[in-house]
C-alpha positions in Angstrom: 14.7 -38.6 -70.3 18.3 -38.7 -71.9 19.7 -37.5 -68.4 18.2 -40.5 -66.5 19.6 -42.8 -69.3 23.2 -41.1 -69.6 23.3 -41.6 -65.9 22.3 -45.4 -65.6 24.7 -46.0 -68.0 27.4 -44.3 -66.1 26.5 -46.2 -62.8 26.6 -49.2 -65.5 30.3 -48.5 -66.7 31.5 -47.7 -62.9 30.2 -51.4 -61.5 31.5 -53.0 -64.6 35.2 -51.5 -63.6 34.6 -52.0 -59.8 33.8 -55.7 -60.5 36.5 -56.1 -63.3 39.4 -54.2 -60.7 38.4 -57.1 -58.6 39.1 -59.9 -60.4 42.1 -58.3 -61.3 42.5 -58.1 -58.0 41.7 -61.2 -57.0 44.2 -62.6 -60.1 47.2 -61.2 -59.2 47.4 -62.4 -55.6 45.9 -65.8 -56.6 48.9 -68.0 -56.3 47.1 -70.6 -59.3 48.4 -70.3 -62.6 44.8 -69.7 -64.8 44.9 -70.0 -68.5 43.6 -66.8 -69.0 45.2 -64.9 -66.0 48.2 -62.9 -67.9 46.6 -62.3 -70.9 43.7 -60.9 -69.2 45.5 -59.1 -67.2 47.9 -57.7 -69.5 44.7 -56.8 -71.6 43.1 -55.1 -68.4 46.4 -53.9 -66.8 45.8 -49.8 -68.1 42.2 -50.3 -66.4 43.7 -51.3 -63.8 46.4 -49.3 -63.1 43.8 -46.6 -63.1 42.0 -47.6 -60.7 44.6 -48.4 -58.2 45.8 -44.7 -58.5 42.0 -43.7 -58.0 41.8 -46.2 -55.0 45.4 -44.4 -54.0 43.9 -40.9 -54.0 40.9 -41.5 -52.3 43.0 -43.4 -49.7 45.2 -40.1 -49.9 42.3 -38.0 -48.9 40.7 -40.1 -46.3 44.8 -39.8 -44.6 44.0 -36.2 -44.7 40.8 -35.7 -43.7 41.3 -37.5 -40.1 44.6 -35.7 -40.2 42.4 -32.6 -40.1 39.8 -33.8 -37.5 42.7 -34.9 -35.5 44.7 -31.5 -35.4 41.2 -29.3 -35.2 40.4 -31.5 -31.9 43.8 -31.3 -30.7 43.7 -27.0 -31.7 40.3 -27.5 -29.4 41.8 -29.0 -26.5 44.8 -26.1 -26.8 42.2 -23.5 -26.7 40.6 -25.2 -23.6 43.7 -25.8 -22.1 44.7 -22.0 -22.3 41.5 -20.8 -21.7 42.1 -22.6 -18.4 45.0 -21.0 -17.6 44.2 -17.7 -18.5 41.7 -18.4 -15.7 43.9 -19.3 -12.7 46.3 -16.7 -13.9 43.0 -14.5 -12.9 42.0 -15.9 -10.3 45.9 -15.7 -8.9 46.2 -12.6 -9.6 42.8 -11.2 -7.5 44.3 -13.4 -4.6 47.5 -11.6 -4.5 45.9 -8.4 -5.0 43.5 -9.3 -2.0 46.4 -10.2 0.3 48.2 -6.9 -0.4 44.6 -5.0 0.2 44.1 -6.8 3.6 47.9 -6.5 4.6 47.5 -3.1 4.3 44.3 -3.1 6.0 45.8 -5.1 9.1 49.0 -2.6 9.1 46.4 0.1 9.4 44.6 -1.5 12.0 47.3 -2.2 14.1 48.1 1.7 13.7 44.8 2.6 15.3 43.7 3.7 18.8 40.3 1.9 18.2 38.6 -1.4 18.1 37.4 -2.3 14.6 35.6 -5.4 12.4 37.0 -5.4 8.7 34.0 -6.0 6.2 33.9 -6.5 2.6 31.5 -4.2 0.0 28.9 -6.3 -1.3 27.1 -4.0 -4.0 25.7 0.0 -3.3 22.7 1.5 -2.1 19.7 1.0 -4.6 18.4 4.5 -2.8 21.6 6.4 -2.7 23.7 4.5 -6.0 26.5 7.3 -6.0 27.0 7.9 -2.5 25.8 5.0 -0.6 27.6 1.3 -0.1 26.4 -1.9 1.3 28.9 -4.0 3.5 28.7 -7.7 4.5 28.3 -7.2 8.5 25.3 -6.2 10.2 23.7 -6.3 13.9 25.3 -9.7 15.0 28.3 -8.1 13.9 28.6 -5.2 16.1 27.4 -3.0 13.9 25.6 0.0 14.8 24.7 3.0 13.2 26.9 6.5 13.4 29.3 4.0 13.4 32.6 5.3 11.6 33.6 3.7 8.6 37.2 4.0 7.5 39.8 2.7 4.8 43.5 2.9 4.1 43.6 6.7 3.0 40.9 8.1 5.2 37.3 8.4 6.4 35.0 6.5 4.2 31.3 7.6 5.6 29.4 6.2 8.6 27.0 3.5 9.3 23.2 4.9 8.2 21.0 1.2 8.2 21.6 -2.1 10.4 20.1 -5.2 9.1 21.4 -8.7 10.5 23.9 -9.4 8.2 24.3 -6.0 6.7 24.8 -2.7 6.8 24.0 0.4 4.4 27.1 3.4 4.6 26.5 7.0 3.5 29.5 7.8 2.1 31.7 10.9 3.3 30.4 12.6 -0.5 27.1 12.8 0.1 25.2 16.3 0.5 23.7 15.0 3.7 27.1 14.5 5.4 28.5 17.1 7.7 31.5 16.6 9.7 33.8 18.8 11.6 36.8 19.2 9.6 40.3 20.6 10.9 43.5 21.8 8.8 45.8 20.0 9.4 48.7 22.6 9.0 46.5 26.7 10.4 45.0 24.7 12.6 41.2 26.2 11.5 37.8 24.6 11.8 35.1 24.5 9.8 32.3 22.3 8.6 33.1 19.4 5.8 29.8 18.8 3.9 29.8 16.2 0.4 29.1 17.7 -2.8 29.0 14.0 -4.7 31.7 12.3 -6.3 34.8 12.6 -4.7 34.4 16.4 -3.7 33.3 18.0 -0.5 33.4 21.6 0.7 34.9 22.6 4.1 32.3 25.6 4.9 32.8 28.5 7.8 37.2 28.8 7.7 37.6 32.1 9.7 37.9 35.4 7.0 41.4 35.4 8.3 42.1 31.8 7.5 45.9 31.0 5.8 44.4 28.0 4.6 45.9 27.1 0.8 45.3 24.8 -2.2 47.3 20.8 -0.7 46.2 21.3 2.7 45.5 18.1 4.5 41.9 18.4 6.2 41.6 16.0 9.5 38.6 15.4 11.4 38.2 17.4 14.5 36.3 15.5 16.9 34.3 18.6 17.8 30.8 16.6 16.7 31.6 13.7 18.9 31.0 11.1 16.3 34.1 11.0 14.4 37.9 10.7 16.6 39.9 13.6 16.0 42.6 13.1 13.6 41.2 11.0 10.8 42.1 12.1 7.3 39.5 13.9 5.1 41.2 14.8 2.2 43.0 17.9 0.5 42.7 21.5 -0.2 42.0 21.8 -4.0 40.7 25.8 -3.7 40.0 28.6 -1.5 37.1 30.7 -1.6 35.8 34.1 0.2 32.1 34.4 0.8 30.1 37.2 -0.8 29.4 38.1 3.1 33.1 38.6 3.5 32.7 36.8 6.6 33.6 33.3 6.2 36.4 31.1 4.4 35.3 27.9 2.1 37.8 25.3 0.2 37.0 22.9 -2.0 38.5 19.3 -0.6 38.7 16.6 -2.4 38.3 13.3 -0.6 41.3 11.0 0.3 39.1 8.1 -0.3 38.4 6.6 -3.9 35.0 5.6 -3.3 34.5 3.6 -6.7 37.5 1.5 -5.9 37.1 1.0 -2.3 36.8 -3.3 -1.6 37.2 -3.5 1.7 36.7 -1.6 4.7 37.0 -0.8 8.6 34.4 0.0 11.0 35.1 1.8 14.1 33.2 -0.7 17.2 34.0 1.3 20.2 36.3 4.2 19.4 38.5 5.7 21.7 39.9 9.5 21.0 43.4 9.4 19.6 45.4 12.6 20.0 45.7 14.8 17.1 49.7 15.5 16.3 51.1 16.8 13.1 52.8 12.9 12.7 50.4 11.5 9.8 50.3 8.2 8.8 47.7 6.5 5.8 44.9 7.4 7.4 45.2 8.7 10.7 47.0 11.5 12.3 49.3 9.8 15.5 
């Protein structure tokens, strides 16, 4: 109850001061010389000063709040501008990198003795996640099963399944993948089989083969599917079978499958002449 009375008294005092301040302000700005004007102003001038100071502080506080709000709004606008510029920068960088890749593919395509079509990788094969990819070209673009798939760095794999606008590609590293391989330096012939990841094995090399690590492996052309002279990979290790009849070499694929974005699919192949000069993914 006492708290209510105190608050009520404070409100009355504040209202009295406010009304009094208004009267003083009116007296001060009035041009008429009212009889009680001067003594009234002199008597209540301390109150008037206090009220003026209070009003000034309120005005400054509101001015600071408005300024703070304006700064906050401007800061938000600048943040949005920076975010938009970053997005545009990323887009421009992506376009530049894509142009570099496509320029490389175009140059590579001009060196081939085959009719090829370019395709973008749009997904991975759900049934063969790590060793199968999906491209954006299908039978309406002339794609057929068993067609060879290349990149700038060598053989990617072959077409397995074809749909109207898409095709599934089995990678060179797939365990079901087998390609006739040729050691570029020694001319030894074997069968390259995928082992997963970026690893393959070149089997059935002659026991007397001089194959060594860093030797390059190209397609032999003897399987009648992959033209001769396409780069397959590089030897990383050589082993002898327990029976002693053959050697086999571990081969790292020349293609980084997890970084592929575009490929070339051979539509109409003509066997290339295999010589020892090597450029990009093809021996010429």
